[in-house]
C-alpha positions, -999 to +999 in steps of 0.1 A: -828-393-210-803-402-235-768-411-223-752-386-246-773-358-232-765-369-197-728-370-205-730-336-221-747-322-190-721-337-167-692-323-187-708-289-189-714-288-152-679-299-145-665-271-167-688-245-150-677-257-115-640-256-126-644-221-141-660-208-109-634-224-087-607-205-069-584-187-092-546-187-084-529-154-084-504-149-112-468-156-102-450-124-089-426-107-113-390-115-105-373-088-084-352-065-105-315-073-105-296-043-091-272-027-116-236-038-109-214-007-103-177-010-106-159-011-073-143+022-063-106+025-067-087+016-035-078+046-015-040+047-010-031+039+025-005+066+025+033+062+023+051+047+053+087+036+059+091-001+063+129-003+067+161+017+069+194+000+060+229+016+060+259+003+041+291+010+021+277-001-013+245+003-032+232-019-060+203-023-083+170-009-072+187+014-047+192-014-022+223-016+001+245-045-010+270-044+018+251-036+050+271-021+079+272+006+105+310+006+106+328+026+079+364+034+069+374+071+063+373+068+025+339+050+024+307+065+010+279+061+035+246+049+019+212+045+034+184+026+016+149+035+027+121+011+018+086+025+017+052+009+014+017+023+006+008+049-020+006+086-024+029+115-023+053+123+006+086+140+013+114+117+024+144+133+040+178+123+054+199+143+079+235+131+084+253+144+116+287+140+132+289+136+170+321+145+190+326+155+227+289+163+231+288+185+200+267+178+169+276+190+134+253+186+104+272+169+076+244+169+050+207+173+047+189+159+016+152+153+007+132+140-022+095+141-032+079+107-035+049+098-057+045+061-053+018+035-056+034+005-039+066-007-024+097+014-034+133+018-023+151+051-023+186+060-013+207+088+001+244+090+005+273+111+017+310+110+008+340+130+017+369+128-008+395+137+018+382+111+043+358+111+072+371+120+106+370+090+130+340+091+153+303+086+156+278+097+130+240+094+127+215+094+099+179+104+107+152+096+082+119+116+082+088+111+062+067+143+058+087+158+087+079+129+111+107+106+124+109+073+104+142+058+114+176+065+129+209+047+124+241+053+144+273+049+123+310+047+133+340+057+112+372+040+125 
């Protein structure tokens, strides 16, 4: 037999064997990438009172600039109420005068809050003809729930 024919038979046989060999499975399709949805907006944690400060002067941003619980008869009494969180709420202040076991309401005030972060609000009371000497109190409530109390003295 001629070498060329022998070579052709060998190559043909090799190709047939290779063609009959084990076939590999096609590579699996890549897993679909899930659609990215925007994160939901954070749910407000609700409004809460973080601090209550009383003083005889108020400045920028409704913050007490001269903190005190002792007042003179001609002073205006201020209270700064700092809140945190977000949402709507009702903030209220109730000022009372205490003498010989009796309590008299001096002033009640409230405001509706719609806030989305830290905020400072203020309430105040004044008496042009002067406060009687004695003990006073300011009670702060948030949505009717106690949120802070300060005892004040007029000398």
